[in-house]
C-alpha positions as CSV (number, residue, x, y, z in Angstrom):
1,M,200.4,211.4,-8.1
2,C,203.0,213.6,-9.7
3,F,206.0,211.2,-11.2
4,Y,207.0,213.4,-14.2
5,F,208.0,216.9,-14.8
6,K,209.7,219.2,-16.9
7,Q,212.0,222.1,-16.1
8,S,213.2,223.5,-19.7
9,K,214.4,227.0,-18.7
10,D,217.9,227.7,-18.2
11,A,219.8,229.0,-15.3
12,T,219.5,232.5,-15.9
13,Q,216.1,232.4,-15.7
14,L,215.7,230.7,-12.8
15,K,218.1,233.1,-11.2
16,Y,215.8,236.3,-12.1
17,R,212.0,234.6,-11.2
18,F,213.6,233.7,-7.8
19,N,216.1,236.6,-7.4
20,A,218.7,233.6,-6.1
21,T,222.2,232.6,-6.9
22,F,222.5,229.4,-8.5
23,E,226.2,228.2,-7.7
24,E,225.6,224.7,-8.9
25,A,224.2,225.7,-12.4
26,H,227.2,224.5,-14.3
27,L,225.7,221.1,-13.6
28,F,222.2,221.3,-14.4
29,S,220.6,220.7,-17.5
30,P,217.0,221.9,-18.6
31,S,215.0,219.3,-19.7
32,E,211.3,218.3,-21.1
33,L,210.9,215.4,-19.2
34,F,212.5,214.4,-15.7
35,N,211.4,210.9,-14.7
36,G,211.1,211.0,-11.0
37,F,211.9,207.1,-11.0
38,T,215.3,208.4,-12.2
39,Y,216.1,210.2,-9.2
40,S,217.1,213.5,-11.2
41,Q,218.7,216.4,-9.4
42,T,216.8,218.9,-10.3
43,P,216.5,222.7,-9.1
44,I,214.6,223.4,-5.5
45,I,214.9,226.5,-2.9
46,T,215.0,225.1,0.7
47,N,213.6,227.6,4.1
48,K,217.5,227.0,5.6
49,S,218.6,229.1,2.1
50,P,215.7,230.9,0.7
51,D,218.1,232.8,-1.4
52,Q,220.0,229.8,-3.2
53,I,218.8,227.4,-5.7
54,Q,220.4,223.9,-5.3
55,L,220.4,220.5,-6.7
56,Y,218.6,218.1,-4.9
57,Q,217.9,214.6,-5.7
58,W,214.1,213.5,-6.7
59,G,213.0,210.5,-4.2
60,F,213.0,211.5,-0.1
61,L,215.2,209.6,2.3
62,P,214.5,209.8,5.8
63,N,217.7,209.5,8.3
64,W,216.5,205.9,9.3
65,A,216.1,204.3,5.5
66,K,218.9,201.3,5.1
67,N,219.8,201.9,1.6
68,V,218.3,204.4,-1.5
69,S,216.1,201.7,-2.8
70,F,213.7,203.2,-0.4
71,R,213.1,206.2,-2.5
72,K,211.0,204.4,-5.0
73,H,207.9,204.6,-2.1
74,T,209.1,208.4,-1.4
75,L,209.0,210.5,-4.9
76,N,205.2,212.1,-3.3
77,A,204.0,212.6,-0.1
78,K,200.5,213.2,0.8
79,Y,199.9,216.8,2.2
80,E,196.8,215.2,4.6
81,T,199.4,212.7,5.9
82,L,202.2,214.6,6.5
83,K,202.6,214.7,10.2
84,E,201.3,210.7,10.8
85,K,203.9,208.7,8.2
86,P,207.3,208.1,9.4
87,S,208.9,209.4,6.2
88,F,208.0,212.6,6.7
89,K,207.2,213.3,10.5
90,D,210.3,214.3,11.4
91,A,210.8,216.3,8.4
92,I,207.6,218.1,8.1
93,H,209.8,221.9,9.0
94,N,212.1,221.1,6.1
95,R,209.9,222.9,3.6
96,C,211.6,223.8,-0.3
97,L,210.3,225.1,-3.4
98,I,210.4,222.4,-6.1
99,I,211.2,224.7,-9.4
100,V,209.2,223.5,-13.1
101,D,207.5,225.0,-15.3
102,G,204.9,222.1,-16.5
103,F,204.0,218.0,-14.9
104,Y,202.8,215.4,-17.0
105,E,199.7,213.6,-16.1
106,W,197.8,210.8,-17.4
107,Q,193.5,210.4,-18.1
108,W,192.4,207.0,-18.1
109,L,190.2,206.6,-21.1
110,D,188.8,203.0,-19.9
111,P,188.5,201.7,-16.4
112,K,190.7,199.9,-15.9
113,G,193.6,202.4,-16.9
114,K,194.5,200.3,-20.3
115,S,194.0,203.1,-22.7
116,K,195.5,206.1,-21.4
117,Q,195.9,210.1,-22.6
118,K,198.7,211.9,-21.8
119,F,198.3,215.5,-20.5
120,L,201.1,218.3,-19.7
121,I,200.2,221.0,-17.3
122,T,201.2,224.1,-17.4
123,L,200.4,228.0,-16.6
124,P,198.8,229.9,-19.5
125,N,202.6,231.8,-20.2
126,N,204.8,228.5,-19.7
127,E,206.1,230.5,-16.7
128,L,208.0,229.2,-13.8
129,F,206.2,228.1,-10.9
130,T,206.9,225.7,-8.0
131,L,205.5,222.7,-6.2
132,A,205.7,222.2,-2.2
133,G,208.5,219.9,-0.7
134,L,209.7,218.4,1.5
135,W,213.8,218.1,1.9
136,N,216.2,216.0,3.8
137,H,219.9,215.3,3.7
138,W,220.8,211.6,4.2
139,P,223.8,210.2,5.8
140,H,224.9,207.2,3.4
141,P,226.0,204.5,5.9
142,Q,228.4,202.6,3.7
143,T,230.0,205.6,1.9
144,Q,229.2,208.5,4.3
145,E,228.2,210.5,1.4
146,T,225.2,213.1,2.7
147,L,222.5,213.1,-0.1
148,K,220.1,216.1,-0.8
149,T,216.8,214.6,-1.1
150,Y,213.3,216.0,-1.8
151,T,209.9,214.7,-1.9
152,I,206.8,216.5,-4.0
153,I,203.9,216.5,-1.6
154,T,200.3,216.2,-3.2
155,T,197.0,217.0,-2.5
156,E,193.3,216.6,-3.8
157,A,192.8,217.4,-7.3
158,N,191.3,220.9,-8.1
159,E,188.5,220.5,-10.9
160,L,190.3,220.6,-14.0
161,M,193.1,217.6,-12.9
162,S,189.9,215.6,-11.4
163,Q,189.0,215.3,-14.8
164,I,192.3,214.6,-15.8
165,H,193.7,212.5,-13.3
166,N,190.5,210.6,-12.8
167,S,192.2,207.4,-11.4
168,Q,193.3,208.7,-7.9
169,K,192.3,212.4,-8.4
170,R,195.3,213.7,-6.6
171,M,197.7,216.7,-7.7
172,P,200.9,218.2,-6.9
173,F,200.4,221.1,-4.4
174,I,201.1,224.0,-6.7
175,L,202.4,227.5,-5.0
176,A,200.7,230.5,-6.3
177,P,204.3,233.2,-6.7
178,Q,202.6,234.9,-3.3
179,N,202.6,232.0,-1.2
180,E,206.3,230.6,-2.2
181,A,207.7,232.7,1.0
182,H,204.5,231.8,3.0
183,W,205.1,227.9,2.6
184,L,209.0,228.1,3.2
185,N,208.4,230.2,6.4
186,G,205.6,227.8,7.9
187,I,203.0,230.4,7.3
188,E,199.0,229.1,6.7
189,I,198.2,229.1,3.0
190,R,194.7,230.6,2.5
191,D,194.0,231.9,-0.9
192,N,196.0,229.2,-3.7
193,E,194.1,229.7,-6.7
194,V,196.8,228.8,-9.8
195,E,194.8,229.4,-13.2
196,L,196.6,225.6,-15.0
197,M,196.4,225.2,-18.9
198,A,196.0,221.2,-19.9
199,I,197.5,220.4,-23.6
200,K,197.2,216.7,-25.1
201,Q,200.5,215.3,-26.0
């Protein structure tokens, strides 16, 4: 699964890469490590506003969630079951791009995972790339505040990631640049080869 990533590029680099505005740039601080379980606000692009970079909280909240604690279960969403899972089936058309420049995964070095090796996965040139995601606006039942939330979609691991994430053999759904608009527009993605590099940490 994907619970840790980095987004270390500044707002100017993000705006240039995606040819988009970023009105909340002053609220964003790049980081070498975003931990999903802190429910950070990170930059994404939604299909509703494809020319804007916005800050959304990691940890998807469906409309029927009773409180924010539910989001610990929805940091990730399996691509294969999106249309079946109650948490996501009503939001499958709420597509987004999660902007990163790397993510972290741990390789089990023994059968029970008591010993692990941490890896950073990036593009060979350390450029920005995107992960496929879903978003939702959740109305807080007590404060009436609207929380903007997202989840990272995962898929079966490719050859490289099968060796690294050898416990569950999953990986985030990484989008090739030519498929970013396709994902947002609901177009079927066919050729999606992305070259990755793994660095021991």
